[in-house]
Backbone as CSV, one residue per row, in Angstrom:
resi,resn,N_x,N_y,N_z,CA_x,CA_y,CA_z,C_x,C_y,C_z
1,MET,0.827,-1.209,0.000,0.000,0.000,0.000,0.858,1.254,0.000
2,ILE,1.991,1.214,0.704,2.875,2.379,0.753,3.394,2.709,-0.640
3,GLU,3.718,1.654,-1.407,4.220,1.858,-2.769,3.174,2.541,-3.639
4,TYR,1.904,2.120,-3.514,0.832,2.736,-4.280,0.649,4.199,-3.883
5,TRP,0.743,4.466,-2.575,0.568,5.830,-2.099,1.698,6.734,-2.615
6,GLU,2.923,6.246,-2.594,4.048,7.032,-3.097,3.907,7.311,-4.587
7,LEU,3.390,6.322,-5.332,3.157,6.516,-6.758,2.084,7.570,-6.982
8,PHE,1.031,7.528,-6.168,-0.059,8.500,-6.269,0.468,9.909,-6.034
9,ILE,1.261,10.096,-4.983,1.792,11.420,-4.647,2.770,11.913,-5.705
10,SER,3.644,11.033,-6.184,4.639,11.445,-7.185,3.993,11.892,-8.488
11,SER,2.774,11.384,-8.755,2.068,11.754,-9.978,1.730,13.236,-9.996
12,PHE,1.562,13.848,-8.816,1.211,15.258,-8.757,2.371,16.148,-9.197
13,SER,3.590,15.780,-8.830,4.741,16.559,-9.256,4.919,16.454,-10.770
14,GLN,4.634,15.281,-11.318,4.688,15.123,-12.773,3.675,16.040,-13.443
15,PHE,2.486,16.122,-12.818,1.437,16.940,-13.402,1.772,18.430,-13.348
16,ALA,2.472,18.879,-12.316,2.819,20.289,-12.187,3.621,20.753,-13.404
17,SER,4.580,19.941,-13.809,5.386,20.285,-14.984,4.543,20.269,-16.253
18,TYR,3.654,19.274,-16.328,2.803,19.152,-17.509,1.854,20.345,-17.618
19,THR,1.316,20.785,-16.482,0.394,21.924,-16.473,1.060,23.181,-17.010
20,TRP,2.254,23.451,-16.536,2.967,24.636,-16.996,3.251,24.553,-18.495
21,ALA,3.576,23.380,-18.976,3.835,23.207,-20.407,2.574,23.485,-21.219
22,GLU,1.422,23.067,-20.701,0.158,23.343,-21.399,-0.113,24.836,-21.492
23,LEU,-0.045,25.512,-20.361,-0.379,26.928,-20.309,0.544,27.771,-21.177
24,THR,1.769,27.333,-21.341,2.755,28.087,-22.122,2.920,27.530,-23.534
25,PHE,2.015,26.649,-23.953,2.039,26.066,-25.295,3.344,25.324,-25.593
26,ALA,3.899,24.699,-24.566,5.159,23.987,-24.730,4.978,22.477,-24.769
27,VAL,3.722,22.015,-24.858,3.457,20.582,-24.893,3.893,20.012,-26.242
28,ASP,4.524,18.870,-26.208,4.979,18.206,-27.431,4.532,16.743,-27.394
29,PRO,3.749,16.298,-28.391,3.247,17.045,-29.535,2.156,18.041,-29.140
30,TRP,1.945,19.034,-29.977,1.079,20.161,-29.657,-0.359,19.752,-29.409
31,TYR,-0.825,18.656,-30.044,-2.238,18.321,-29.965,-2.645,17.607,-28.677
32,VAL,-1.710,17.421,-27.738,-2.095,16.838,-26.454,-2.254,17.916,-25.383
33,ASN,-2.465,19.154,-25.838,-2.669,20.264,-24.914,-4.133,20.271,-24.471
34,TYR,-4.446,19.569,-23.389,-5.814,19.407,-22.919,-6.496,20.746,-22.655
35,PHE,-5.810,21.629,-21.939,-6.440,22.855,-21.465,-6.940,23.726,-22.610
36,TRP,-6.043,24.104,-23.515,-6.431,25.007,-24.593,-7.324,24.318,-25.616
37,TRP,-7.163,23.006,-25.770,-8.049,22.291,-26.678,-9.485,22.340,-26.172
38,LEU,-9.691,22.184,-24.868,-11.036,22.252,-24.302,-11.620,23.646,-24.460
39,VAL,-10.806,24.679,-24.271,-11.274,26.057,-24.413,-11.753,26.320,-25.836
40,VAL,-10.940,25.965,-26.821,-11.286,26.202,-28.229,-12.523,25.406,-28.632
41,LEU,-12.562,24.129,-28.245,-13.715,23.295,-28.573,-15.000,23.867,-27.973
42,SER,-14.958,24.270,-26.720,-16.148,24.776,-26.038,-16.656,26.054,-26.691
43,ILE,-15.752,26.959,-27.033,-16.157,28.206,-27.692,-16.770,27.919,-29.050
44,ALA,-16.200,26.958,-29.783,-16.706,26.612,-31.112,-18.126,26.047,-31.034
45,VAL,-18.368,25.098,-30.116,-19.693,24.492,-30.004,-20.692,25.491,-29.444
46,TRP,-20.269,26.327,-28.517,-21.146,27.377,-27.995,-21.548,28.324,-29.127
47,GLY,-20.605,28.624,-30.013,-20.913,29.473,-31.164,-21.978,28.849,-32.056
48,LEU,-21.921,27.535,-32.243,-22.943,26.848,-33.027,-24.313,26.958,-32.360
49,GLU,-24.333,26.861,-31.030,-25.597,27.011,-30.293,-26.182,28.402,-30.502
50,VAL,-25.336,29.395,-30.494,-25.800,30.780,-30.666,-26.334,31.003,-32.078
51,LEU,-25.646,30.444,-33.072,-26.022,30.654,-34.474,-27.205,29.780,-34.907
52,PHE,-27.288,28.551,-34.388,-28.317,27.609,-34.839,-29.041,26.957,-33.665
53,PRO,-29.665,27.755,-32.802,-30.293,27.174,-31.602,-31.514,26.325,-31.936
54,TRP,-31.613,25.181,-31.318,-32.790,24.313,-31.457,-33.936,24.874,-30.625
55,ARG,-33.667,25.163,-29.354,-34.658,25.801,-28.477,-34.387,27.301,-28.501
56,LYS,-35.096,28.006,-29.377,-34.820,29.425,-29.619,-35.185,30.302,-28.422
57,ASN,-36.055,29.792,-27.548,-36.429,30.579,-26.366,-35.482,30.339,-25.194
58,GLN,-34.477,29.507,-25.372,-33.514,29.241,-24.306,-32.430,30.298,-24.356
59,ASN,-32.118,30.894,-23.220,-31.110,31.948,-23.153,-29.728,31.416,-23.525
60,ILE,-28.926,32.287,-24.113,-27.548,31.910,-24.443,-26.804,31.532,-23.162
61,ILE,-27.009,32.342,-22.122,-26.492,31.998,-20.795,-27.637,31.297,-20.081
62,ARG,-27.790,29.999,-20.329,-28.931,29.253,-19.801,-28.797,29.009,-18.306
63,LYS,-29.802,28.377,-17.727,-29.777,28.065,-16.307,-28.588,27.158,-15.982
64,ASP,-27.848,27.517,-14.953,-26.683,26.760,-14.474,-25.532,26.736,-15.474
65,PHE,-25.517,27.678,-16.397,-24.445,27.721,-17.401,-23.073,27.791,-16.730
66,TRP,-22.930,28.709,-15.785,-21.615,28.911,-15.175,-21.233,27.750,-14.264
67,LEU,-22.232,27.111,-13.648,-21.952,25.908,-12.865,-21.377,24.827,-13.765
68,ASP,-21.972,24.664,-14.947,-21.500,23.637,-15.876,-20.122,23.970,-16.435
69,VAL,-19.861,25.254,-16.677,-18.523,25.650,-17.136,-17.491,25.310,-16.070
70,PHE,-17.826,25.561,-14.813,-16.911,25.196,-13.733,-16.690,23.690,-13.708
71,TYR,-17.788,22.936,-13.864,-17.672,21.477,-13.895,-16.760,21.024,-15.031
72,MET,-16.848,21.696,-16.171,-16.010,21.316,-17.308,-14.541,21.315,-16.915
73,PHE,-14.104,22.386,-16.261,-12.697,22.487,-15.917,-12.355,21.648,-14.687
74,PHE,-13.313,21.458,-13.802,-13.054,20.609,-12.646,-12.915,19.157,-13.075
75,ASN,-13.890,18.659,-13.828,-13.882,17.247,-14.212,-12.890,16.930,-15.317
76,PHE,-12.776,17.812,-16.289,-11.896,17.523,-17.414,-10.454,17.883,-17.099
77,TYR,-10.289,18.871,-16.236,-8.931,19.358,-15.990,-8.485,19.130,-14.550
78,VAL,-9.124,19.797,-13.592,-8.677,19.695,-12.206,-8.739,18.261,-11.707
79,PHE,-9.897,17.593,-11.891,-10.002,16.209,-11.423,-9.442,15.234,-12.441
80,LYS,-9.900,15.339,-13.674,-9.553,14.318,-14.669,-8.051,14.261,-14.916
81,ILE,-7.414,15.423,-14.909,-6.000,15.436,-15.241,-5.116,15.378,-13.993
82,ILE,-5.602,15.917,-12.874,-4.782,15.885,-11.663,-5.047,14.600,-10.882
83,ILE,-6.240,14.467,-10.305,-6.573,13.293,-9.520,-6.605,12.051,-10.412
84,PHE,-7.268,12.175,-11.565,-7.410,11.040,-12.469,-6.047,10.561,-12.971
85,PHE,-5.146,11.502,-13.207,-3.802,11.155,-13.667,-3.118,10.261,-12.632
86,ALA,-3.215,10.657,-11.359,-2.620,9.867,-10.292,-3.355,8.542,-10.123
87,PHE,-4.677,8.587,-10.180,-5.481,7.376,-10.017,-5.184,6.378,-11.132
88,SER,-4.985,6.874,-12.345,-4.687,5.996,-13.474,-3.345,5.293,-13.283
89,ASN,-2.365,6.031,-12.778,-1.060,5.417,-12.526,-1.167,4.288,-11.516
90,VAL,-1.942,4.535,-10.456,-2.122,3.510,-9.432,-2.891,2.324,-9.994
91,THR,-3.939,2.607,-10.781,-4.736,1.535,-11.383,-3.882,0.651,-12.272
92,GLU,-3.030,1.281,-13.080,-2.143,0.519,-13.963,-1.215,-0.372,-13.155
93,ARG,-0.636,0.181,-12.079,0.267,-0.602,-11.258,-0.464,-1.768,-10.588
94,MET,-1.687,-1.539,-10.116,-2.455,-2.591,-9.463,-2.779,-3.722,-10.431
95,PHE,-3.186,-3.364,-11.655,-3.464,-4.386,-12.661,-2.196,-5.199,-12.940
96,THR,-1.087,-4.507,-13.048,0.178,-5.184,-13.330,0.551,-6.137,-12.206
97,ASP,0.424,-5.679,-10.972,0.785,-6.507,-9.821,-0.153,-7.696,-9.665
98,LEU,-1.466,-7.447,-9.828,-2.448,-8.512,-9.632,-2.354,-9.600,-10.697
99,LEU,-1.994,-9.190,-11.918,-2.000,-10.136,-13.026,-0.606,-10.643,-13.392
100,GLY,0.364,-10.320,-12.550,1.672,-10.951,-12.719,2.664,-10.210,-13.569
101,GLY,2.562,-8.908,-13.658,3.592,-8.119,-14.327,3.356,-7.881,-15.794
102,ASP,3.555,-8.851,-16.633,3.430,-8.682,-18.081,1.970,-8.869,-18.494
103,LEU,1.344,-7.777,-18.937,-0.065,-7.828,-19.315,-0.255,-8.194,-20.783
104,SER,0.836,-8.292,-21.524,0.711,-8.546,-22.962,0.063,-9.893,-23.262
105,ARG,0.162,-10.839,-22.341,-0.430,-12.155,-22.591,-1.955,-12.113,-22.590
106,PHE,-2.524,-11.022,-22.064,-3.978,-10.879,-22.057,-4.495,-10.185,-23.315
107,THR,-3.587,-9.755,-24.171,-3.977,-9.034,-25.377,-4.743,-9.953,-26.333
108,LEU,-5.925,-9.509,-26.739,-6.738,-10.277,-27.681,-6.452,-9.891,-29.121
109,LEU,-6.059,-8.636,-29.325,-5.799,-8.160,-30.678,-4.630,-7.195,-30.646
110,ASP,-3.599,-7.494,-31.411,-2.433,-6.624,-31.494,-2.660,-5.618,-32.618
111,LEU,-2.956,-4.393,-32.236,-3.292,-3.379,-33.225,-2.087,-2.940,-34.054
112,SER,-0.891,-3.213,-33.581,0.301,-2.759,-34.292,0.442,-3.411,-35.663
113,THR,-0.256,-4.508,-35.897,-0.171,-5.204,-37.184,-1.133,-4.621,-38.215
114,LEU,-1.966,-3.662,-37.793,-2.995,-3.098,-38.660,-2.605,-1.701,-39.140
115,PRO,-3.230,-1.236,-40.228,-3.002,0.141,-40.678,-3.413,1.135,-39.591
116,GLY,-2.849,2.339,-39.626,-3.129,3.350,-38.608,-4.606,3.660,-38.454
117,TRP,-5.332,3.796,-39.587,-6.753,4.139,-39.510,-7.550,3.025,-38.831
118,ALA,-7.144,1.763,-39.076,-7.842,0.634,-38.458,-7.576,0.581,-36.953
119,GLN,-6.353,0.920,-36.555,-6.021,0.968,-35.132,-6.903,1.984,-34.412
120,LEU,-7.005,3.173,-35.001,-7.822,4.224,-34.395,-9.288,3.799,-34.302
121,LEU,-9.805,3.215,-35.374,-11.211,2.831,-35.426,-11.534,1.758,-34.383
122,ILE,-10.710,0.735,-34.304,-10.962,-0.356,-33.354,-10.864,0.142,-31.917
123,PHE,-9.856,0.949,-31.646,-9.687,1.478,-30.292,-10.870,2.367,-29.908
124,PHE,-11.324,3.180,-30.844,-12.467,4.068,-30.607,-13.733,3.260,-30.319
125,VAL,-14.016,2.263,-31.155,-15.224,1.454,-31.000,-15.178,0.649,-29.699
126,ALA,-14.032,0.055,-29.392,-13.908,-0.781,-28.190,-14.090,0.033,-26.913
127,THR,-13.415,1.180,-26.830,-13.537,1.998,-25.623,-14.932,2.597,-25.497
128,ASP,-15.565,2.896,-26.633,-16.920,3.446,-26.570,-17.907,2.398,-26.055
129,PHE,-17.726,1.137,-26.463,-18.610,0.089,-25.955,-18.436,-0.088,-24.446
130,ILE,-17.201,-0.043,-23.982,-16.946,-0.152,-22.540,-17.666,0.971,-21.797
131,GLN,-17.620,2.172,-22.349,-18.278,3.305,-21.706,-19.797,3.170,-21.771
132,TRP,-20.317,2.660,-22.882,-21.761,2.436,-22.992,-22.212,1.444,-21.918
133,PHE,-21.480,0.358,-21.775,-21.829,-0.664,-20.785,-21.764,-0.092,-19.362
134,THR,-20.703,0.651,-19.071,-20.566,1.259,-17.745,-21.700,2.242,-17.488
135,HIS,-22.079,2.974,-18.511,-23.171,3.950,-18.388,-24.486,3.259,-18.030
136,THR,-24.743,2.101,-18.619,-25.976,1.375,-18.272,-25.954,0.952,-16.811
137,LEU,-24.791,0.590,-16.297,-24.680,0.200,-14.888,-24.975,1.375,-13.967
138,LEU,-24.563,2.573,-14.366,-24.828,3.762,-13.558,-26.320,4.010,-13.380
139,HIS,-27.122,3.528,-14.330,-28.573,3.711,-14.255,-29.279,2.550,-13.570
140,ARG,-28.694,1.383,-13.595,-29.400,0.184,-13.132,-29.171,-0.156,-11.662
141,TYR,-28.115,0.395,-11.089,-27.816,0.094,-9.694,-27.922,1.368,-8.863
142,GLU,-28.717,1.307,-7.818,-29.067,2.497,-7.047,-27.844,3.210,-6.481
143,PHE,-26.858,2.446,-5.972,-25.701,3.106,-5.365,-24.859,3.842,-6.407
144,LEU,-24.917,3.406,-7.669,-24.240,4.116,-8.754,-25.078,5.280,-9.257
145,TRP,-26.385,5.074,-9.310,-27.307,6.107,-9.791,-27.230,7.353,-8.911
146,LYS,-26.994,7.192,-7.611,-26.898,8.347,-6.717,-25.835,9.323,-7.203
147,PHE,-24.715,8.807,-7.669,-23.654,9.672,-8.174,-24.012,10.213,-9.564
148,HIS,-24.610,9.368,-10.380,-24.919,9.768,-11.752,-26.029,10.822,-11.809
149,LYS,-26.788,10.942,-10.741,-27.861,11.936,-10.697,-27.337,13.358,-10.876
150,VAL,-26.086,13.589,-10.517,-25.502,14.914,-10.704,-25.584,15.309,-12.179
151,HIS,-25.244,14.383,-13.057,-25.303,14.675,-14.495,-26.747,14.912,-14.948
152,HIS,-27.677,14.196,-14.359,-29.072,14.317,-14.760,-29.805,15.450,-14.051
153,SER,-29.099,16.218,-13.256,-29.725,17.368,-12.611,-29.811,18.578,-13.531
154,VAL,-29.292,18.450,-14.751,-29.381,19.512,-15.757,-30.845,19.735,-16.133
155,GLU,-31.285,20.982,-16.099,-32.673,21.304,-16.450,-32.797,21.998,-17.795
156,GLU,-31.734,22.632,-18.268,-31.684,23.214,-19.602,-30.405,22.727,-20.265
157,MET,-30.559,22.078,-21.412,-29.426,21.405,-22.043,-28.562,22.380,-22.841
158,GLY,-27.265,22.192,-22.718,-26.294,22.971,-23.469,-24.964,22.236,-23.455
159,PHE,-24.030,22.659,-24.302,-22.782,21.918,-24.493,-22.046,21.653,-23.184
160,ALA,-22.043,22.634,-22.269,-21.264,22.502,-21.036,-21.837,21.457,-20.088
161,ALA,-23.112,21.073,-20.296,-23.719,20.042,-19.449,-23.020,18.697,-19.644
162,HIS,-22.302,18.555,-20.739,-21.592,17.313,-21.041,-20.703,16.870,-19.878
163,LEU,-19.991,17.825,-19.277,-19.013,17.469,-18.250,-19.488,17.806,-16.843
164,ARG,-20.826,17.988,-16.676,-21.349,18.074,-15.310,-21.619,16.647,-14.839
165,TYR,-20.706,16.102,-14.098,-20.922,14.773,-13.532,-20.126,14.633,-12.238
166,HIS,-20.552,13.708,-11.402,-19.910,13.469,-10.115,-18.518,12.885,-10.334
167,TRP,-17.571,13.339,-9.532,-16.186,12.874,-9.700,-16.041,11.369,-9.510
168,MET,-16.983,10.741,-8.795,-16.907,9.297,-8.605,-17.081,8.531,-9.912
169,GLU,-17.693,9.158,-10.912,-17.858,8.465,-12.193,-16.505,8.138,-12.811
170,ASN,-15.517,9.017,-12.621,-14.176,8.712,-13.122,-13.614,7.467,-12.457
171,VAL,-13.942,7.290,-11.180,-13.457,6.129,-10.446,-14.064,4.844,-11.012
172,PHE,-15.332,4.915,-11.470,-15.980,3.733,-12.044,-15.504,3.466,-13.470
173,TYR,-15.368,4.536,-14.251,-15.019,4.361,-15.660,-13.566,3.925,-15.866
174,THR,-12.663,4.413,-15.017,-11.237,4.175,-15.243,-10.850,2.698,-15.318
175,PRO,-11.203,1.871,-14.318,-10.823,0.452,-14.425,-11.454,-0.236,-15.629
176,MET,-12.702,0.158,-15.959,-13.384,-0.454,-17.097,-12.656,-0.129,-18.400
177,LYS,-12.255,1.126,-18.571,-11.552,1.512,-19.791,-10.144,0.898,-19.832
178,TYR,-9.566,0.705,-18.659,-8.229,0.108,-18.635,-8.269,-1.345,-19.107
179,ILE,-9.391,-2.000,-18.873,-9.549,-3.373,-19.364,-9.459,-3.396,-20.891
180,ALA,-10.140,-2.410,-21.522,-10.090,-2.318,-22.983,-8.669,-2.060,-23.451
181,VAL,-7.964,-1.181,-22.747,-6.583,-0.874,-23.101,-5.709,-2.124,-22.968
182,MET,-5.967,-2.924,-21.922,-5.182,-4.130,-21.674,-5.425,-5.180,-22.755
183,LEU,-6.674,-5.284,-23.219,-7.013,-6.313,-24.189,-6.591,-5.953,-25.610
184,LEU,-6.376,-4.648,-25.852,-5.954,-4.196,-27.170,-4.516,-3.723,-27.080
185,GLY,-3.599,-4.446,-27.651,-2.189,-4.082,-27.593,-1.732,-3.428,-28.876
186,GLY,-0.633,-2.682,-28.781,-0.002,-2.162,-29.978,-0.364,-0.749,-30.356
187,PHE,-1.326,-0.116,-29.675,-1.670,1.259,-30.012,-0.711,2.210,-29.303
188,THR,-0.619,3.435,-29.792,0.300,4.415,-29.223,-0.461,5.428,-28.373
189,PRO,0.241,6.129,-27.454,-0.424,7.174,-26.667,-1.044,8.261,-27.543
190,GLU,-0.382,8.583,-28.656,-0.917,9.598,-29.555,-2.282,9.183,-30.105
191,GLN,-2.437,7.894,-30.409,-3.721,7.402,-30.899,-4.785,7.495,-29.805
192,ALA,-4.396,7.206,-28.575,-5.335,7.315,-27.460,-5.794,8.751,-27.292
193,TYR,-4.875,9.718,-27.457,-5.241,11.128,-27.352,-6.254,11.506,-28.422
194,ILE,-6.023,11.071,-29.648,-6.924,11.407,-30.752,-8.320,10.871,-30.480
195,VAL,-8.410,9.603,-30.070,-9.708,9.000,-29.760,-10.391,9.756,-28.627
196,PHE,-9.630,10.133,-27.628,-10.167,10.871,-26.486,-10.718,12.217,-26.933
197,TYR,-9.991,12.930,-27.765,-10.436,14.236,-28.251,-11.720,14.118,-29.056
198,VAL,-11.770,13.130,-29.938,-12.961,12.935,-30.758,-14.183,12.665,-29.880
199,ALA,-14.006,11.829,-28.851,-15.108,11.498,-27.944,-15.598,12.737,-27.201
200,ILE,-14.680,13.597,-26.762,-15.076,14.821,-26.057,-15.841,15.753,-26.990
201,ALA,-15.386,15.865,-28.230,-16.064,16.725,-29.204,-17.483,16.227,-29.474
202,ILE,-17.644,14.923,-29.659,-18.973,14.358,-29.890,-19.851,14.568,-28.669
203,GLY,-19.290,14.411,-27.463,-20.047,14.617,-26.244,-20.536,16.045,-26.103
204,HIS,-19.704,17.008,-26.447,-20.118,18.419,-26.430,-21.311,18.633,-27.365
205,LEU,-21.216,18.083,-28.577,-22.298,18.246,-29.558,-23.573,17.546,-29.100
206,ASN,-23.439,16.380,-28.466,-24.622,15.642,-28.018,-25.450,16.436,-27.008
207,HIS,-24.785,17.261,-26.215,-25.478,18.028,-25.185,-25.819,19.451,-25.646
208,ALA,-25.390,19.811,-26.835,-25.586,21.174,-27.315,-27.042,21.448,-27.686
209,ASN,-27.397,22.712,-27.696,-28.729,23.154,-28.096,-28.791,23.211,-29.622
210,LEU,-28.708,22.039,-30.234,-28.681,21.911,-31.688,-29.620,20.791,-32.119
211,ASN,-30.298,20.972,-33.224,-31.188,19.937,-33.759,-30.465,19.170,-34.847
212,TRP,-29.444,18.447,-34.462,-28.631,17.678,-35.407,-28.921,16.193,-35.233
213,THR,-29.135,15.509,-36.324,-29.376,14.058,-36.279,-28.398,13.278,-37.149
214,TYR,-27.705,13.955,-38.063,-26.719,13.343,-38.970,-27.362,12.411,-39.994
215,GLY,-28.654,12.563,-40.244,-29.316,11.765,-41.271,-29.214,10.280,-40.993
216,PRO,-28.905,9.474,-42.010,-28.792,8.013,-41.820,-27.720,7.628,-40.796
217,LEU,-26.750,8.517,-40.578,-25.668,8.220,-39.635,-26.141,8.283,-38.182
218,ARG,-27.421,8.674,-37.968,-27.939,8.707,-36.593,-27.986,7.306,-35.986
219,TYR,-27.978,6.288,-36.842,-27.971,4.911,-36.327,-26.576,4.455,-35.934
220,VAL,-25.602,5.299,-36.185,-24.216,4.992,-35.832,-23.717,5.947,-34.746
221,PHE,-23.950,7.255,-34.947,-23.434,8.256,-34.022,-24.530,8.834,-33.139
222,ASN,-24.204,8.975,-31.863,-25.103,9.669,-30.949,-25.260,11.107,-31.422
223,ASN,-26.350,11.763,-31.070,-26.619,13.102,-31.560,-27.528,13.844,-30.584
224,PRO,-27.596,15.182,-30.686,-28.381,15.976,-29.731,-29.856,15.583,-29.680
225,ALA,-30.461,15.296,-30.844,-31.884,14.954,-30.883,-32.170,13.613,-30.219
226,MET,-31.182,12.745,-30.166,-31.327,11.452,-29.506,-30.994,11.558,-28.019
227,HIS,-29.920,12.267,-27.737,-29.438,12.295,-26.351,-30.366,13.080,-25.428
228,ILE,-31.132,14.013,-25.983,-32.052,14.784,-25.138,-33.004,13.848,-24.405
229,TRP,-33.366,12.724,-25.034,-34.288,11.768,-24.408,-33.618,10.991,-23.287
230,HIS,-32.296,10.928,-23.294,-31.601,10.288,-22.184,-31.808,11.084,-20.894
231,HIS,-32.026,12.384,-21.041,-32.207,13.271,-19.894,-33.684,13.552,-19.590
232,ALA,-34.580,12.844,-20.245,-36.012,13.107,-20.075,-36.465,12.884,-18.633
233,TYR,-37.315,13.770,-18.158,-37.877,13.667,-16.805,-38.804,12.469,-16.691
234,SER,-39.599,12.216,-17.733,-40.584,11.136,-17.709,-40.288,10.122,-18.811
235,LEU,-40.294,8.840,-18.447,-40.115,7.747,-19.393,-41.150,6.666,-19.092
236,PRO,-41.515,5.848,-20.067,-42.445,4.742,-19.817,-41.904,3.808,-18.746
237,SER,-42.790,3.138,-18.024,-42.383,2.266,-16.919,-41.417,1.179,-17.358
238,GLU,-41.596,0.657,-18.588,-40.711,-0.411,-19.055,-39.313,0.113,-19.401
239,ARG,-39.146,1.438,-19.418,-37.838,2.038,-19.690,-37.405,2.933,-18.526
240,SER,-37.890,2.624,-17.346,-37.647,3.483,-16.187,-36.177,3.568,-15.796
241,LYS,-35.365,2.595,-16.227,-33.942,2.601,-15.900,-33.107,3.396,-16.902
242,GLY,-33.779,4.019,-17.861,-33.065,4.885,-18.782,-33.047,4.398,-20.213
243,VAL,-32.696,5.302,-21.116,-32.641,5.013,-22.551,-31.437,5.740,-23.148
244,ASN,-31.101,5.364,-24.370,-30.081,6.079,-25.143,-28.791,6.288,-24.338
245,PHE,-28.146,5.186,-23.987,-26.955,5.242,-23.146,-25.676,5.524,-23.929
246,GLY,-25.767,5.618,-25.233,-24.585,5.808,-26.064,-23.768,7.016,-25.667
247,ILE,-22.454,6.885,-25.702,-21.555,8.006,-25.423,-21.220,8.712,-26.745
248,SER,-20.468,8.064,-27.597,-20.198,8.608,-28.931,-21.042,7.923,-29.996
249,LEU,-21.238,6.615,-29.834,-21.953,5.823,-30.835,-23.352,5.465,-30.344
250,SER,-24.318,5.586,-31.237,-25.700,5.202,-30.927,-25.969,3.746,-31.279
251,ILE,-25.063,3.133,-32.014,-25.294,1.792,-32.539,-25.538,0.779,-31.425
252,TRP,-24.916,0.965,-30.258,-25.113,0.025,-29.153,-26.559,0.043,-28.667
253,ASP,-27.164,1.224,-28.659,-28.553,1.326,-28.221,-29.503,0.650,-29.205
254,TYR,-29.180,0.725,-30.482,-30.026,0.047,-31.471,-29.804,-1.471,-31.427
255,ILE,-28.582,-1.883,-31.183,-28.293,-3.327,-31.104,-28.957,-3.946,-29.881
256,PHE,-28.856,-3.262,-28.733,-29.362,-3.825,-27.480,-30.751,-3.290,-27.094
257,LYS,-31.389,-2.621,-28.064,-32.784,-2.179,-27.933,-33.006,-1.240,-26.754
258,THR,-32.070,-0.343,-26.540,-32.258,0.708,-25.538,-32.443,2.074,-26.187
259,ALA,-32.574,2.082,-27.527,-32.827,3.336,-28.242,-34.281,3.751,-28.052
260,TYR,-34.494,5.063,-27.911,-35.857,5.552,-27.656,-35.951,7.012,-28.088
261,ILE,-36.658,7.250,-29.188,-36.906,8.611,-29.680,-38.361,8.654,-30.136
262,PRO,-39.326,8.763,-29.213,-40.740,8.674,-29.575,-41.261,9.863,-30.370
263,THR,-40.750,11.058,-30.063,-41.191,12.280,-30.734,-40.029,13.262,-30.762
264,ASP,-40.282,14.423,-31.319,-39.306,15.505,-31.251,-39.152,15.899,-29.777
265,GLY,-37.944,15.823,-29.273,-37.732,16.084,-27.854,-37.298,17.494,-27.520
266,ARG,-37.506,18.416,-28.424,-37.004,19.778,-28.237,-37.419,20.402,-26.905
267,ASP,-38.702,20.262,-26.561,-39.225,20.978,-25.391,-39.577,20.075,-24.214
268,ILE,-39.064,18.844,-24.196,-39.419,17.953,-23.099,-38.778,18.427,-21.788
269,LYS,-39.409,18.075,-20.682,-38.881,18.413,-19.364,-37.711,17.495,-19.047
270,LEU,-36.664,18.069,-18.475,-35.456,17.316,-18.159,-35.298,17.145,-16.646
271,GLY,-34.527,16.133,-16.255,-34.247,15.933,-14.837,-34.843,14.654,-14.298
272,PHE,-35.243,14.673,-13.043,-35.807,13.489,-12.386,-36.731,13.947,-11.259
273,GLN,-37.505,13.029,-10.722,-38.450,13.356,-9.668,-37.729,13.881,-8.432
274,ASP,-38.352,14.855,-7.792,-37.802,15.490,-6.587,-36.508,16.246,-6.874
275,LEU,-36.346,16.696,-8.113,-35.145,17.452,-8.470,-35.016,18.725,-7.633
276,GLU,-36.161,19.289,-7.236,-36.134,20.518,-6.449,-35.465,20.319,-5.082
277,ARG,-35.365,19.088,-4.639,-34.708,18.797,-3.357,-33.255,18.389,-3.526
278,PHE,-32.810,18.296,-4.761,-31.431,17.907,-5.054,-30.513,19.115,-4.846
279,PRO,-29.293,18.925,-4.320,-28.370,20.055,-4.127,-28.155,20.836,-5.421
280,SER,-28.213,22.141,-5.330,-28.075,22.977,-6.523,-26.695,23.609,-6.634
281,THR,-25.853,23.435,-5.616,-24.515,24.018,-5.626,-23.457,22.957,-5.880
282,PHE,-22.298,23.407,-6.321,-21.206,22.471,-6.594,-20.793,21.711,-5.333
283,ILE,-20.668,22.425,-4.224,-20.243,21.781,-2.977,-21.264,20.734,-2.548
284,GLY,-22.541,21.071,-2.659,-23.582,20.122,-2.285,-23.547,18.874,-3.146
285,GLN,-23.283,19.055,-4.446,-23.232,17.921,-5.368,-21.927,17.144,-5.244
286,LEU,-20.871,17.816,-4.794,-19.554,17.197,-4.686,-19.565,15.995,-3.744
287,PHE,-20.341,16.105,-2.668,-20.376,15.036,-1.667,-21.681,14.250,-1.689
288,TYR,-22.508,14.502,-2.698,-23.772,13.784,-2.790,-23.513,12.308,-3.110
289,GLY,-24.309,11.452,-2.490,-24.187,10.020,-2.746,-23.508,9.246,-1.646
290,PHE,-22.885,9.972,-0.714,-22.153,9.307,0.365,-22.954,9.227,1.673
291,HIS,-24.092,9.915,1.709,-24.897,9.914,2.924,-26.088,8.970,2.789
292,LYS,-26.476,8.368,3.869,-27.597,7.414,3.835,-28.881,8.073,3.356
293,GLY,-29.040,9.356,3.623,-30.275,10.031,3.232,-30.330,10.430,1.768
294,ASP,-29.227,10.267,1.034,-29.203,10.609,-0.384,-29.924,9.548,-1.179
295,LYS,-30.946,9.964,-1.948,-31.738,9.020,-2.735,-31.842,9.481,-4.174
């Protein structure tokens, strides 16, 4: 345990250097600059919302806009890159120790033998399925749903709502995604960054105030018109555990029959029952789910 703790602490000093490199545009290669990439992406998608709003009566600065912007940097940067960076190092070491050091024997597919585009595609599809599966668990088990309710507390949808989620979700997703990484060998860190960036961009668009469906590609890619129903306040009893769990790809929902788009969802009510009693501040939501009275 001491070794794991020392690894966790040492990860913070590594991050300090990385943070300064990001802020000063000294990251190499340039496209792994998380901070400025998130800023540019967010401004771009927000601009699309302003120019082509689906809900025209929704304010540009919608309800909880600034809370969600704070969540974006907390979850994507402060937590995801600082705490998550350390947690990932520990998770990797634990997997290595538990499974006997060399994890290559667990590899099901060596991506290094494939063309670059095929490596990216397989890695993207595999990690997205892992996230889809984990997302369904967040809805089906009450102790997980308590944390996931933070994301569903959004009452007006916009791009920044994408990263409003409880920090415990990173703790659940990380080991699951690491399994995918372990089973797929031969990919490079640069490829992982590209897949990660693409997923974040799609997630921003899925939550944006845009009426985009991508035509026939809606059966492959998640989209704003589909994802709005994932946040619906009211669902039929047979779908009470949720619908449209896709992160980047919608194909999993169509394959496993969790897709649900009954009508145009532009003006549907969002949230969940007793939302008015749910904590409305970041601090209140930060510790939600750990108390017996949290439901």
